[in-house]
C-alpha positions in Angstrom: -43.2 -81.1 54.4 -43.4 -84.7 53.0 -45.3 -83.2 50.0 -42.4 -80.8 49.3 -39.9 -83.6 49.5 -41.9 -85.7 47.1 -42.2 -82.7 44.7 -38.4 -82.2 45.0 -37.7 -85.9 44.3 -39.8 -85.8 41.1 -37.8 -82.7 39.9 -34.5 -84.5 40.6 -35.7 -87.6 38.7 -37.0 -85.6 35.8 -33.7 -83.6 35.5 -31.7 -86.9 35.7 -33.8 -88.4 32.9 -33.3 -85.4 30.7 -29.5 -85.4 31.3 -29.3 -89.1 30.5 -31.4 -88.6 27.3 -29.1 -85.7 26.3 -26.1 -88.0 26.6 -27.6 -90.7 24.3 -26.3 -90.6 20.8 -28.9 -89.6 18.2 -29.4 -92.3 15.6 -28.5 -90.9 12.2 -31.4 -90.4 9.9 -31.6 -93.2 7.3 -31.9 -92.5 3.6 -34.8 -94.0 1.6 -32.3 -96.5 0.1 -31.0 -97.5 3.6 -34.6 -98.1 4.8 -35.3 -100.1 1.7 -32.2 -102.2 2.0 -32.9 -102.9 5.7 -36.4 -104.0 4.7 -34.8 -106.6 2.4 -32.7 -108.4 5.1 -35.4 -111.1 5.4 -35.2 -111.7 1.6 -31.5 -111.8 1.6 -31.3 -114.3 4.5 -34.2 -116.6 3.4 -34.2 -116.5 -0.5 -31.2 -114.5 -1.7 -31.8 -115.1 -5.4 -35.6 -114.7 -4.9 -36.2 -118.1 -6.6 -39.7 -118.0 -5.2 -40.7 -115.1 -7.5 -41.0 -117.1 -10.8 -41.0 -120.7 -9.6 -44.7 -121.3 -10.2 -44.7 -119.3 -13.5 -41.8 -121.4 -14.7 -43.6 -124.6 -13.9 -46.6 -123.4 -15.9 -44.5 -122.4 -18.9 -44.5 -125.0 -21.6 -41.4 -126.0 -23.4 -40.7 -124.0 -26.6 -42.6 -125.3 -29.6 -40.8 -126.6 -32.7 -39.1 -123.6 -34.4 -39.9 -121.2 -31.5 -37.1 -118.8 -30.8 -37.7 -118.1 -27.1 -35.9 -115.1 -25.6 -35.6 -114.5 -21.8 -35.1 -111.0 -20.6 -33.2 -111.3 -17.3 -32.7 -108.2 -15.2 -33.7 -105.9 -12.3 -36.5 -103.4 -12.0 -35.9 -101.9 -15.4 -36.7 -105.3 -16.9 -39.3 -106.1 -14.3 -41.3 -103.0 -15.2 -41.1 -103.6 -18.9 -44.4 -104.8 -20.4 -42.8 -106.9 -23.2 -46.2 -107.7 -24.8 -46.7 -104.1 -25.5 -43.4 -103.5 -27.3 -43.0 -107.0 -28.8 -46.6 -108.3 -29.5 -46.8 -111.9 -30.4 -43.1 -112.6 -29.7 -42.1 -115.6 -27.5 -40.3 -113.3 -25.1 -40.3 -114.1 -21.4 -39.8 -111.5 -18.7 -37.7 -112.6 -15.7 -36.8 -109.3 -14.1 -36.9 -108.7 -10.4 -36.7 -105.3 -8.9 -33.7 -104.3 -6.9 -31.6 -107.3 -8.0 -27.8 -107.5 -8.5 -25.7 -109.8 -10.6 -24.9 -112.3 -7.8 -28.7 -112.8 -7.2 -29.2 -113.3 -11.0 -26.4 -115.9 -10.9 -28.3 -117.8 -8.2 -31.5 -118.0 -10.2 -29.9 -118.3 -13.7 -30.6 -122.0 -14.0 -34.2 -121.8 -12.9 -35.1 -118.6 -14.7 -33.1 -119.0 -17.8 -31.4 -122.3 -18.6 -34.4 -124.5 -17.6 -36.7 -122.4 -19.9 -34.7 -123.4 -23.0 -34.3 -120.1 -24.7 -32.3 -119.4 -27.8 -31.2 -116.0 -26.4 -30.9 -114.3 -23.0 -31.0 -110.5 -22.9 -29.2 -109.5 -19.6 -29.7 -106.0 -18.2 -28.0 -105.6 -14.9 -25.3 -103.7 -13.1 -27.0 -100.5 -11.9 -27.9 -102.0 -8.5 -24.4 -103.6 -8.2 -22.9 -100.1 -8.5 -25.5 -98.8 -6.0 -24.5 -101.6 -3.5 -28.0 -103.1 -3.1 -26.5 -106.4 -1.8 -23.4 -104.9 -0.4 -20.4 -102.9 -1.7 -19.0 -104.3 -5.0 -15.9 -103.5 -7.0 -16.3 -103.2 -10.8 -14.1 -106.3 -11.0 -16.7 -108.2 -8.9 -19.5 -107.2 -11.3 -17.4 -108.1 -14.3 -16.7 -111.6 -12.8 -20.4 -112.2 -12.4 -21.2 -111.1 -15.9 -18.4 -113.5 -17.1 -20.0 -116.4 -15.1 -23.5 -115.7 -16.6 -22.0 -115.7 -20.2 -20.1 -118.9 -19.6 -23.1 -120.7 -18.2 -25.3 -119.6 -21.1 -22.6 -120.7 -23.6 -22.4 -124.1 -22.0 -26.1 -124.6 -22.7 -26.1 -123.2 -26.2 -27.9 -119.9 -25.2 -26.7 -116.8 -27.0 -26.0 -113.8 -24.9 -27.0 -110.2 -25.3 -25.3 -107.9 -22.8 -27.2 -104.7 -22.4 -25.4 -101.5 -21.4 -26.2 -100.0 -18.0 -28.6 -97.1 -18.6 -27.5 -93.5 -17.7 -29.1 -91.8 -14.7 -29.9 -88.2 -14.0 -30.5 -85.9 -11.1 -33.1 -83.5 -12.7 -35.9 -84.2 -10.3 -36.2 -84.4 -6.5 -37.0 -88.1 -6.6 -33.9 -88.8 -8.7 -31.4 -87.4 -6.3 -30.8 -90.5 -4.2 -30.7 -92.8 -7.2 -28.1 -90.6 -8.9 -25.9 -90.3 -5.8 -25.6 -94.1 -5.6 -24.7 -94.5 -9.3 -21.7 -92.4 -10.3 -21.8 -91.8 -14.0 -18.1 -92.6 -14.3 -18.6 -96.1 -13.0 -21.5 -96.7 -15.4 -19.2 -95.6 -18.3 -16.4 -97.9 -17.1 -18.7 -100.9 -16.8 -20.2 -100.3 -20.2 -16.8 -100.1 -21.8 -15.9 -103.5 -20.2 -19.2 -105.0 -21.4 -18.6 -103.8 -24.9 -15.0 -105.1 -25.0 -16.0 -108.5 -23.4 -18.9 -109.0 -25.8 -16.7 -108.4 -28.8 -14.0 -110.8 -27.5 -16.4 -113.6 -26.5 -19.1 -113.7 -29.2 -21.8 -111.9 -27.2 -23.9 -109.1 -28.6 -23.5 -105.7 -27.0 -26.8 -103.8 -26.8 -26.1 -100.1 -26.4 -29.1 -98.5 -24.7 -26.8 -95.9 -23.2 -26.0 -93.7 -26.2 -29.6 -93.7 -27.4 -30.8 -92.4 -24.0 -28.1 -90.0 -22.9 -28.3 -86.2 -23.2 -25.5 -83.7 -24.0 -24.6 -83.6 -20.3 -23.9 -87.3 -20.1 -27.1 -88.0 -18.1 -30.4 -89.8 -18.9 -32.7 -87.6 -20.9 -35.2 -86.1 -18.5 -38.2 -87.0 -20.6 -37.4 -90.7 -20.5 -37.6 -91.4 -16.8 -39.7 -89.7 -14.1 -37.3 -90.7 -11.3 -34.0 -90.4 -13.2 -33.5 -94.2 -13.3 -36.5 -96.3 -14.4 -37.6 -95.7 -18.0 -41.1 -94.6 -18.7 -43.1 -95.6 -21.8 -41.1 -93.2 -23.9 -37.9 -94.8 -22.6 -39.1 -98.3 -23.4 -40.1 -97.2 -26.9 -36.5 -96.3 -27.6 -35.2 -99.5 -26.0 -37.5 -101.9 -27.8 -36.2 -101.6 -31.4 -32.6 -101.7 -30.1 -33.3 -104.9 -28.2 -35.1 -106.4 -31.3 -32.1 -105.7 -33.5 -29.7 -107.2 -30.9 -31.8 -110.3 -30.6 -31.8 -110.8 -34.4 -28.0 -110.4 -34.4 -27.6 -113.0 -31.7 -29.9 -115.4 -33.5 -27.9 -115.0 -36.7 -24.6 -116.0 -34.9 -23.3 -119.5 -35.7 
């Protein structure tokens, strides 16, 4: 009889646990971007601008030689993944890209990674991660304000500014779907229009990657990026001569 009671008690407990479990809300499945962003919380709390990334490299970098026209490429993963020595052999070009970064992070490290390196020109390629909200939701006006601060800081130290357009994106492959969903093409167009207008009004050079890489649907040409966002070698081959031309234009400015 006691054995039957014990068996009945186990059944009651099991049914109770099942009922409680069924009442618990199911946590929504996180997207890949949400998992990535959550993994970055430690970075954002401890080194928001990621100053540690290039601190040692900056310390090893000698001051520009007499007559050297150093150029710093400041940006996110699109710059970070660009092997400048392949497209600009022998040029005094310094890569200071960090994957995933937004313009507020670049502002934090602008002195260390740009001003203190004494370049003649800074080529800034940013904005796509701001639109995606990597460091939180941002209005276009917020992004524009950060661009303005970067330009004003550069001007204060005699550094000529090249503002690169935000690249188009596409959704042609499975791995491109999430990147595309975070970066509405209409926002990219609006930000690029502002960059072009600001550059013309404030003596910056506007570097238009967008129109050289967009297809007839208004999206990034499929063959230029495997994931719909980050250029492959063919993409960088298109970007390199455009960047070289923009740098020459910036250096020629009085």
